[in-house]
VEXKE-705663 format. One line per field, with one value per residue (C-alpha): chain; residue in three letters; x, y, z. Coordinates in Angstrom, 3 decimals. Example, Ala and Ser with C-alpha at 12.3 -4.5 7.8 and 13.67 -1.06 7.14 Angstrom:
! residues 2
logu (A:A) $
vogu (ALA:SER) $
x (12.300:13.670) $
y (-4.500:-1.060) $
z (7.800:7.140) $
This chain:
! residues 559
logu (A:A:A:A:A:A:A:A:A:A:A:A:A:A:A:A:A:A:A:A:A:A:A:A:A:A:A:A:A:A:A:A:A:A:A:A:A:A:A:A:A:A:A:A:A:A:A:A:A:A:A:A:A:A:A:A:A:A:A:A:A:A:A:A:A:A:A:A:A:A:A:A:A:A:A:A:A:A:A:A:A:A:A:A:A:A:A:A:A:A:A:A:A:A:A:A:A:A:A:A:A:A:A:A:A:A:A:A:A:A:A:A:A:A:A:A:A:A:A:A:A:A:A:A:A:A:A:A:A:A:A:A:A:A:A:A:A:A:A:A:A:A:A:A:A:A:A:A:A:A:A:A:A:A:A:A:A:A:A:A:A:A:A:A:A:A:A:A:A:A:A:A:A:A:A:A:A:A:A:A:A:A:A:A:A:A:A:A:A:A:A:A:A:A:A:A:A:A:A:A:A:A:A:A:A:A:A:A:A:A:A:A:A:A:A:A:A:A:A:A:A:A:A:A:A:A:A:A:A:A:A:A:A:A:A:A:A:A:A:A:A:A:A:A:A:A:A:A:A:A:A:A:A:A:A:A:A:A:A:A:A:A:A:A:A:A:A:A:A:A:A:A:A:A:A:A:A:A:A:A:A:A:A:A:A:A:A:A:A:A:A:A:A:A:A:A:A:A:A:A:A:A:A:A:A:A:A:A:A:A:A:A:A:A:A:A:A:A:A:A:A:A:A:A:A:A:A:A:A:A:A:A:A:A:A:A:A:A:A:A:A:A:A:A:A:A:A:A:A:A:A:A:A:A:A:A:A:A:A:A:A:A:A:A:A:A:A:A:A:A:A:A:A:A:A:A:A:A:A:A:A:A:A:A:A:A:A:A:A:A:A:A:A:A:A:A:A:A:A:A:A:A:A:A:A:A:A:A:A:A:A:A:A:A:A:A:A:A:A:A:A:A:A:A:A:A:A:A:A:A:A:A:A:A:A:A:A:A:A:A:A:A:A:A:A:A:A:A:A:A:A:A:A:A:A:A:A:A:A:A:A:A:A:A:A:A:A:A:A:A:A:A:A:A:A:A:A:A:A:A:A:A:A:A:A:A:A:A:A:A:A:A:A:A:A:A:A:A:A:A:A:A:A:A:A:A:A:A:A:A:A:A:A:A:A:A:A:A:A:A:A:A:A:A:A:A:A:A:A:A:A:A:A:A:A:A:A:A:A:A:A:A:A:A:A:A:A:A:A:A:A:A:A:A:A:A:A:A:A) $
vogu (MET:ILE:GLU:ARG:PRO:GLU:SER:LEU:SER:GLU:LEU:TYR:GLY:THR:PHE:VAL:TRP:ARG:VAL:PRO:GLU:PHE:TYR:ASN:ILE:GLY:VAL:ASP:ILE:CYS:ASP:ARG:TRP:ALA:GLU:ALA:ASP:PRO:ASP:ARG:LEU:ALA:ILE:ILE:ASP:VAL:ASP:HIS:ASP:LEU:VAL:GLY:ARG:GLU:TYR:THR:PHE:LEU:ASP:LEU:LYS:ARG:ARG:SER:ASN:GLN:LEU:ALA:ASN:ALA:LEU:ARG:ARG:LEU:GLY:VAL:ARG:HIS:ASP:GLY:ASP:VAL:GLY:ASP:ARG:VAL:GLY:ILE:LEU:LEU:PRO:GLN:GLY:PHE:GLU:THR:ALA:VAL:SER:HIS:VAL:ALA:VAL:LEU:LYS:MET:GLY:CYS:ILE:SER:ILE:PRO:LEU:PHE:THR:LEU:PHE:GLY:GLU:GLU:ALA:LEU:LEU:HIS:ARG:LEU:ARG:ASP:SER:GLY:ALA:LYS:ALA:VAL:ILE:THR:ASN:SER:GLU:GLY:ALA:ALA:LYS:LEU:ALA:LEU:ILE:ARG:ASP:SER:LEU:PRO:ASP:LEU:THR:VAL:VAL:LEU:CYS:ILE:ASP:GLY:ALA:ALA:HIS:GLY:ALA:LEU:ASP:PHE:HIS:ALA:LEU:CYS:ASP:GLY:GLU:SER:ALA:GLU:PHE:THR:PRO:ARG:SER:THR:ARG:ALA:ASP:ASP:PRO:ALA:ILE:LEU:ILE:TYR:THR:SER:GLY:THR:THR:GLY:ASN:PRO:LYS:GLY:ALA:LEU:HIS:ALA:HIS:ARG:VAL:LEU:LEU:GLY:HIS:LEU:PRO:GLY:VAL:GLU:VAL:SER:HIS:ASN:PHE:LEU:PRO:ALA:PRO:GLY:ASP:ARG:LEU:TRP:THR:PRO:ALA:ASP:TRP:ALA:TRP:ILE:GLY:GLY:LEU:LEU:ASP:VAL:LEU:MET:PRO:GLY:LEU:HIS:HIS:GLY:ILE:PRO:VAL:ILE:ALA:CYS:ARG:LEU:PRO:LYS:PHE:GLN:ALA:ARG:THR:ALA:PHE:ASP:LEU:MET:LYS:ILE:PHE:ALA:VAL:ARG:ASN:VAL:PHE:LEU:PRO:PRO:THR:ALA:LEU:LYS:ILE:MET:LYS:GLN:PHE:PRO:GLU:ALA:ARG:ASP:TYR:GLY:LEU:SER:LEU:ARG:SER:VAL:ALA:SER:GLY:GLY:GLU:THR:LEU:GLY:THR:GLU:LEU:THR:GLN:TRP:ALA:ARG:GLU:VAL:PHE:GLY:THR:THR:ILE:ASN:GLU:PHE:TYR:GLY:GLN:THR:GLU:CYS:ASN:MET:VAL:VAL:SER:CYS:CYS:ALA:ALA:ILE:ASP:ALA:PRO:VAL:PRO:GLY:SER:MET:GLY:ARG:ALA:VAL:PRO:GLY:HIS:ARG:VAL:GLU:ILE:VAL:ASP:SER:LEU:THR:GLY:ALA:VAL:GLN:ALA:PRO:GLU:ILE:GLU:GLY:ALA:ILE:ALA:VAL:LEU:SER:PRO:ASP:PRO:VAL:MET:PHE:LEU:GLY:TYR:TRP:ASN:ARG:PRO:ASP:ALA:THR:ALA:GLU:LYS:PHE:VAL:ASP:GLY:PRO:GLU:GLY:ARG:TRP:LEU:LEU:THR:GLY:ASP:ARG:GLY:ARG:LYS:ASP:ALA:ASP:GLY:ARG:PHE:TRP:PHE:ILE:GLY:ARG:ASP:ASP:ASP:VAL:ILE:SER:SER:ALA:GLY:TYR:ARG:ILE:GLY:PRO:SER:GLU:ILE:GLU:ASP:CYS:LEU:ILE:ALA:HIS:PRO:ALA:VAL:GLN:PHE:ALA:GLY:VAL:VAL:GLY:LYS:PRO:ASP:ASP:LEU:ARG:GLY:SER:VAL:ILE:ALA:ALA:TYR:VAL:VAL:LEU:ASN:GLU:GLY:PHE:PRO:PRO:SER:ASP:ALA:LEU:ALA:GLN:GLN:ILE:ALA:GLU:HIS:VAL:LYS:ALA:ARG:LEU:ALA:ALA:HIS:GLU:TYR:PRO:ARG:VAL:VAL:ARG:PHE:ILE:ASP:GLN:MET:PRO:MET:THR:THR:THR:GLY:LYS:ILE:ILE:ARG:ALA:ARG:LEU:ARG:GLU:MET:ALA:GLU:ALA:GLU:ALA:ILE:GLU:GLU:ALA:ARG:LYS:PRO:ASP:PRO) $
x (35.699:32.371:29.505:26.592:23.864:19.963:20.066:22.154:21.489:22.754:25.793:26.810:25.478:27.516:30.693:33.727:37.326:39.574:43.277:45.610:48.785:51.019:50.293:52.870:51.136:53.711:52.503:49.027:48.687:51.110:52.485:49.223:47.687:50.864:50.422:46.704:46.306:49.523:48.441:45.681:45.974:47.689:48.643:48.072:50.650:49.654:51.887:51.368:50.009:47.624:48.971:48.999:51.492:49.706:51.679:50.347:50.516:53.348:55.350:54.962:56.330:59.140:60.189:59.851:61.649:64.587:64.402:64.466:67.213:68.991:68.475:69.168:72.836:73.402:72.981:69.138:68.573:65.937:68.439:66.630:63.562:62.519:63.555:65.520:63.491:63.310:62.017:59.989:60.031:58.035:54.885:52.395:53.863:54.946:58.236:56.264:53.896:57.216:59.225:56.618:55.899:59.567:60.342:57.020:58.139:61.667:60.156:61.532:59.550:58.450:58.613:55.950:57.371:55.678:57.800:57.016:58.644:61.528:65.115:64.138:60.993:62.939:65.861:63.698:61.743:64.713:66.974:64.019:63.438:67.107:66.372:68.900:67.829:65.356:64.242:63.458:63.768:66.120:64.406:64.230:67.869:69.008:67.173:68.743:72.069:72.222:71.035:73.188:76.043:73.261:71.751:74.723:72.121:71.351:73.795:71.898:69.953:68.237:67.026:64.173:65.824:69.063:72.309:71.981:73.177:75.179:72.117:72.335:70.629:67.282:66.549:70.209:70.515:67.091:67.656:70.916:69.386:67.265:63.435:63.019:62.875:61.524:59.333:59.888:57.254:55.937:53.357:50.309:51.515:55.230:55.902:55.363:54.552:55.750:53.876:54.689:52.003:51.935:50.940:50.497:53.365:57.041:58.099:55.942:55.482:56.055:52.790:53.746:51.415:51.827:50.948:47.269:46.363:45.488:43.329:41.771:41.375:39.178:35.784:35.677:37.350:34.679:31.606:32.544:32.727:29.407:30.691:34.139:34.934:32.266:33.153:34.602:35.851:39.026:39.911:41.774:42.685:44.458:45.543:49.582:50.326:52.534:49.536:47.689:44.345:46.361:48.359:45.516:42.463:43.281:46.400:46.995:42.870:42.570:45.598:44.176:41.113:42.892:41.496:43.403:44.738:45.110:48.620:49.045:51.880:49.955:52.013:48.831:45.379:43.321:39.426:40.103:42.750:40.968:38.100:39.817:41.435:38.428:37.103:39.776:40.608:37.284:37.667:34.596:35.570:37.169:38.291:38.290:38.952:36.528:39.150:39.461:35.713:35.264:37.852:35.793:32.638:33.953:34.543:31.798:32.337:31.881:28.349:29.401:31.728:28.439:30.338:28.447:30.693:29.996:31.463:32.887:34.578:35.304:36.977:38.498:36.022:32.040:30.761:27.385:24.387:24.916:28.191:26.740:24.003:26.148:28.175:25.069:24.293:27.831:29.082:25.869:26.263:26.177:29.516:30.052:31.676:33.989:36.474:39.642:43.218:46.599:46.941:43.359:42.006:38.576:36.588:33.372:31.742:28.185:27.411:24.800:24.175:22.595:22.269:21.204:23.759:22.211:24.042:26.230:26.773:30.136:28.226:28.086:30.944:32.556:31.860:34.410:35.215:33.731:33.548:31.631:31.730:33.480:34.424:38.231:38.945:37.032:36.519:33.314:30.627:28.421:24.543:23.227:23.342:26.169:29.278:32.386:35.538:35.735:37.182:37.950:38.175:41.301:42.475:41.300:43.482:43.469:44.706:48.355:51.143:52.468:54.300:57.807:60.337:57.710:55.837:54.996:53.107:51.670:50.356:48.583:46.695:44.826:42.335:40.902:37.215:34.969:34.511:38.146:41.014:39.918:42.215:41.247:41.249:41.726:38.505:35.198:31.570:28.403:26.591:22.546:20.123:20.246:24.104:25.394:28.341:28.618:31.788:32.042:35.680:38.986:40.227:43.899:45.528:45.934:44.802:42.388:43.204:42.719:42.335:45.812:45.851:48.913:50.505:51.473:54.540:56.790:55.815:56.534:59.861:60.536:59.242:61.343:64.568:63.921:66.125:63.130:61.099:60.883:57.895:55.440:52.152:50.249:46.475:43.994:42.167:38.580:38.482:35.488:37.673:40.107:38.102:41.414:44.583:47.526:47.750:50.768:50.922:54.515:56.285:59.244:62.608:64.146:65.263:62.978:59.725:56.748:55.600:53.882:57.259:58.535:55.435:55.827:59.199:58.367:55.917:58.271:60.731:58.458:57.714:61.262:61.908:58.881:56.092:53.927:50.657:52.551:53.368:51.434:49.240:48.462:51.128:49.935:52.356:51.491:53.427:52.869:52.262:49.766:51.273:50.528:52.388:54.755:55.526:52.996:51.189:47.649:46.398:42.823:43.437:45.211:41.945:39.701:41.674:41.720:37.920:37.344:39.208:37.747:34.124:35.044:36.074:33.149:30.923:32.771:31.042:32.580:34.531) $
y (99.299:98.900:98.694:96.272:98.877:98.147:98.604:98.951:102.956:102.942:101.070:103.641:106.540:106.434:105.170:107.185:106.996:107.493:107.449:108.973:111.197:108.583:104.837:101.598:98.083:96.338:98.503:98.153:94.309:93.659:96.187:97.534:94.541:93.230:96.699:96.418:92.288:90.590:87.144:87.562:84.678:85.572:82.767:79.107:77.372:74.052:71.241:68.810:66.251:69.069:69.720:73.374:75.555:78.682:82.256:85.399:88.994:89.510:86.585:88.288:91.593:90.275:87.803:90.465:93.105:90.687:90.201:93.872:94.509:91.549:92.767:96.158:94.985:93.064:96.312:96.450:100.136:102.985:105.644:107.185:108.029:104.287:101.476:98.568:95.731:92.387:89.219:86.840:83.520:81.292:79.121:80.488:80.201:82.377:83.198:84.465:86.872:87.654:88.677:91.117:92.702:93.135:94.646:97.174:98.282:99.020:101.293:98.893:97.277:93.436:91.418:88.173:85.409:82.398:79.167:77.355:79.769:78.465:80.094:82.598:83.662:84.516:85.960:88.531:89.637:90.061:91.629:94.084:94.906:95.272:93.133:93.538:90.578:87.537:85.251:81.961:78.116:75.531:74.907:78.358:78.789:76.302:78.008:81.201:79.724:79.219:82.741:84.835:85.562:87.393:89.401:91.805:93.859:90.765:90.681:88.924:85.553:84.107:80.316:79.558:75.846:76.670:78.001:76.215:77.082:79.986:81.280:82.521:80.894:82.873:81.772:81.924:85.416:86.416:84.957:87.038:90.405:92.606:92.067:95.991:97.969:101.280:101.096:103.749:106.670:106.007:107.961:106.354:107.017:105.463:102.170:99.123:96.170:95.255:92.569:91.140:90.339:88.978:91.094:90.140:92.124:91.586:90.491:90.653:94.123:95.117:96.499:98.797:99.548:102.050:101.146:102.445:99.424:97.386:100.051:100.292:96.422:96.626:97.134:94.809:92.011:93.174:93.039:89.868:88.065:89.315:92.152:90.975:90.808:88.900:86.863:83.497:84.572:82.490:82.932:80.727:80.432:77.986:80.809:81.641:84.313:85.256:86.584:89.642:87.492:85.376:88.241:91.172:89.504:87.167:87.515:91.294:92.191:89.086:90.353:93.954:92.983:90.740:87.522:84.399:83.576:79.893:79.212:75.943:74.649:72.382:70.971:70.160:71.329:68.020:68.436:65.989:68.114:71.076:69.840:68.305:71.516:73.604:71.336:70.680:74.057:75.380:77.792:80.238:82.539:81.043:82.651:79.813:80.212:79.024:75.904:74.901:75.034:72.807:70.279:70.302:69.558:66.429:65.181:62.608:62.992:66.873:66.876:64.528:67.226:69.374:72.641:75.686:78.666:82.331:83.130:81.989:84.698:83.729:85.850:84.921:83.762:83.622:80.825:78.864:78.362:74.502:75.210:78.005:75.686:73.140:75.439:76.715:73.186:71.918:75.271:76.544:79.988:81.741:82.588:86.297:86.615:89.601:91.395:92.826:92.502:93.177:96.630:97.710:94.874:94.364:96.882:95.059:92.277:90.671:90.735:87.947:89.272:92.354:91.955:88.145:87.892:87.468:84.212:85.434:88.851:89.862:92.141:95.777:98.743:98.187:101.428:103.867:102.597:104.561:101.708:102.404:101.051:103.444:103.890:102.814:105.767:108.479:107.955:108.519:106.425:104.163:103.800:100.715:97.609:98.971:96.991:98.668:98.646:98.075:101.194:102.320:106.070:107.621:108.301:105.359:104.075:100.602:101.653:100.808:103.625:102.524:99.797:99.573:101.470:101.577:105.258:104.113:101.302:103.055:105.565:103.303:101.950:105.142:107.096:110.609:111.363:114.188:112.766:112.363:109.925:106.109:103.090:100.461:97.196:95.468:93.590:94.217:94.091:95.731:97.317:96.651:99.413:97.801:98.698:95.162:94.231:91.533:90.422:90.047:89.232:90.416:92.806:91.714:88.216:87.360:83.872:83.061:79.625:78.299:81.508:82.928:85.446:84.608:86.523:84.482:86.433:85.244:81.491:81.924:83.262:80.556:78.063:79.734:78.950:75.202:74.157:72.388:75.573:78.037:79.674:79.863:81.243:80.724:81.344:79.671:76.591:76.616:74.044:73.264:72.793:75.453:77.947:77.917:75.722:76.964:76.063:76.468:76.247:75.534:75.576:73.291:73.774:71.804:68.182:67.949:65.889:66.204:63.698:63.028:62.824:65.847:67.795:66.386:67.610:71.005:71.120:70.051:72.818:75.578:73.875:73.736:77.101:79.259:78.002:74.833:76.857:78.395:75.552:74.421:71.253:71.306:71.509:71.647:71.482:73.585:74.032:78.245:80.796:83.124:86.469:90.163:91.926:93.287:90.132:90.053:86.782:86.957:85.003:85.305:82.873:80.519:80.956:80.220:76.687:76.191:76.866:74.564:71.667:72.221:72.004:68.845:67.107:67.956:66.099:63.119:60.501:59.567:56.130) $
z (189.497:187.933:190.292:189.446:187.630:187.528:183.910:180.871:180.845:184.237:183.438:180.589:181.918:185.335:183.931:184.445:183.459:186.821:185.012:187.604:186.366:188.171:188.008:187.760:187.150:189.418:192.463:191.616:191.288:193.894:196.710:196.993:198.245:200.184:202.187:202.858:203.426:203.259:203.723:200.909:198.364:195.043:192.947:193.009:191.286:189.794:188.724:186.248:188.810:189.897:193.010:193.718:195.870:197.216:197.323:199.227:198.025:200.412:198.907:195.177:196.696:198.629:195.494:192.861:194.842:195.361:191.618:190.842:193.087:191.226:187.652:188.577:190.282:186.965:184.681:183.965:184.346:183.310:182.521:179.658:178.404:177.959:180.215:179.602:177.785:179.503:177.860:180.055:178.464:180.908:180.878:183.667:187.211:190.204:188.803:185.742:187.706:189.771:186.795:185.281:188.693:188.949:185.491:186.009:189.098:187.931:185.171:182.230:179.884:180.083:176.811:177.248:175.247:174.084:175.462:172.129:170.065:168.139:167.569:164.733:166.224:169.496:167.510:166.001:168.657:171.188:168.391:167.340:170.821:171.917:175.124:177.720:179.841:179.491:182.246:181.426:182.393:181.232:177.781:177.219:178.284:175.796:173.002:173.702:173.930:170.322:169.323:171.998:169.536:167.311:170.211:170.964:173.577:175.654:178.514:181.160:181.228:184.300:184.519:187.107:187.102:188.143:186.195:182.836:179.175:180.050:182.187:185.822:188.494:189.242:192.603:194.169:192.682:194.393:197.580:197.786:197.402:199.799:199.824:200.130:196.705:196.117:192.727:190.205:189.888:186.457:184.720:183.460:179.932:180.538:178.595:180.433:178.277:174.465:173.346:169.260:167.085:163.755:160.283:156.909:155.813:157.043:160.373:163.643:165.164:168.698:170.063:172.980:175.660:178.605:182.158:181.966:179.700:182.656:183.828:180.327:180.416:183.830:182.377:179.663:181.715:184.628:182.358:180.677:183.983:185.414:187.279:188.685:191.670:193.775:196.759:196.314:192.975:191.869:188.131:185.613:181.941:179.779:177.396:177.967:179.801:176.934:175.278:175.794:176.421:179.237:180.913:180.703:180.610:183.479:185.476:185.977:186.318:188.913:190.998:190.344:192.325:195.063:193.317:193.292:189.869:189.439:187.185:185.571:183.167:180.950:178.439:176.090:176.478:177.645:178.476:181.370:183.291:182.571:184.308:187.051:187.558:187.799:190.174:192.676:192.817:193.028:189.900:189.808:186.751:183.460:180.089:177.761:173.969:171.567:170.699:174.295:174.432:171.258:172.922:176.125:174.342:172.995:176.549:177.120:181.210:181.216:182.777:185.605:187.321:188.401:187.868:188.803:187.726:187.975:184.805:181.662:178.903:175.541:172.528:169.478:166.926:166.964:168.994:167.578:169.347:170.131:171.681:174.424:175.219:175.883:177.720:179.551:180.757:181.554:183.491:184.799:183.306:179.764:177.919:177.776:174.167:173.854:171.382:170.668:169.588:170.940:169.945:171.663:173.551:175.579:173.813:172.962:175.348:176.376:180.093:180.704:184.001:182.629:179.284:177.546:174.618:171.246:169.598:166.809:167.972:169.760:172.074:172.952:173.277:176.658:179.007:178.279:174.916:171.496:168.836:165.541:162.234:159.869:156.449:156.389:153.923:155.255:159.226:158.557:160.855:159.282:159.726:161.619:159.501:157.059:156.785:157.199:159.381:163.204:164.794:168.001:168.921:170.182:172.900:174.802:178.112:176.509:173.208:172.419:172.152:168.901:167.061:168.454:166.298:163.568:163.071:159.688:160.580:163.477:161.145:158.659:161.665:162.165:159.962:160.746:160.411:161.195:164.952:165.556:164.876:164.634:165.163:162.488:163.993:160.461:161.079:159.350:160.515:161.333:164.341:164.600:165.390:169.061:169.300:169.172:166.816:164.542:162.964:159.157:158.411:158.310:155.658:155.759:155.555:159.172:160.066:163.250:164.396:167.569:169.040:167.989:165.102:163.153:159.934:156.895:156.437:159.067:158.112:154.514:155.301:157.468:154.330:151.642:154.027:153.362:150.470:148.608:148.882:145.761:146.866:149.507:149.947:153.717:154.196:156.510:155.627:157.231:160.356:162.470:165.476:165.417:163.170:160.675:160.352:158.564:154.874:152.918:149.154:148.041:144.770:144.835:143.439:140.778:141.937:144.586:143.761:145.626:148.316:151.506:153.418:151.761:152.756:156.566:156.474:155.300:158.222:161.003:159.439:160.316:163.708:164.915:164.272:164.814:167.114:167.359:166.665:163.474:161.747:158.345:159.152:155.438:152.988:149.116:146.273:143.288:139.909:139.799:142.706:141.732:141.991:140.979:138.361:141.244:142.623:145.438:146.491:145.541:148.760:147.777:145.000:147.764:150.120:147.137:146.982:150.779:151.057:148.140:149.536:152.792:151.002:149.321:152.193:154.217:151.393:151.633:153.814:157.138:156.950) $
């Protein structure tokens, strides 16, 4: 934990990593507190009616121990160098935390899975990882039942809503097990969490993280929340715990520090509900993605709530001056922006408590992380104000172990330079003379939409599976609310005339098979796909078309 310093020089000058040889996330965020302060509040599980149920750290320990015993009895093991993989297909909730803690205490690997994933998205992730078990709800069990024959490694499915669609009853199994369990003694570098992230080529890749990843996150989380923890702190985020922002920026750091974490299964983000929840449950610290902030800004009654938060963190895209000023008036605190990615998260951040953020800047390198702008070919560190690749020096506690079964892709992520080996984030930026970082853009084709980083290849593959589609190219179209929306440019097969109805049908085809945040909100029919001589789509041309359309729409007067 970072002690609140008197100055920036003290903040950076006194920081020292303390990563032990043996460390287990599950023990750290659960058993440690359950033994020291068993009645300490861990999670408040809030339903759609904003009624909360409280769970202590002792509750979390007992249920996770029962689940670990149940999984072991069902054949989930850590017999070799790498433990069995267990998918967790659940929204925010007590059982979700229980599942991660149990799997991690077993020495196995948890795979966070988004509940809005369709069958194809789940099939790829579960087949690629060789997942042996999945813990889900009745909705997830129904999806898994449709693809289970294609997943020979998947032998166990547990459902928190009771036995359904071939899944076993989660709670009945746990109730029959002992609440005593001896956690596996894992090393800090042992694999712990596998999070799939989209890229521009091929299917999504699994970023494998070690147990030390939580310790690596802590400095960035602490400074972005004005030196977490403080008396009365209470954390919430609308970001799903299936993503690194919800899981390792909020849930796990909160439990590590013994801070109550709000879990709320909102089916759709709504500003009024978000404000009501923060008021009712006395939220003091919140991570709000930019899209959530923009939606909340449109709520006319925002100022009536009289909120006085201690910290608001946001990341994913740069916030404008107008939005940050509104947030300061409504929340009573300055937003701290931060930067990172699934492979290496929370490495740059603002900290308003000690260093006033500069509008447009991502902030400074978080203590403990060496972040620089480098030449992506030579690995040479660039001088101030020179544009280059945003990179992080390896090794680093927060850095991933590598892509699951993809040593080639892992190698491509790094470049060797005069000062060492750098992880390339795939983003471009500059660092000013004062040490602040400024984001310029992505040097690949990943789309940033509503806080999600989305690769086009998986969507294009899904589009081409539609009988009407011959070729498909996917890019981001600028959007004031979401940053970008997914735009699909489609060449139709013969016999399929273009129409608005067909465009909607194609969009729904993707939405049903992948995820709600991955379907194209814009479908445009074109006669010929721009391609290189080797048959690769020239997405730069498509981006030009999308940007031109956005500019033209902006020029049109409001009706």
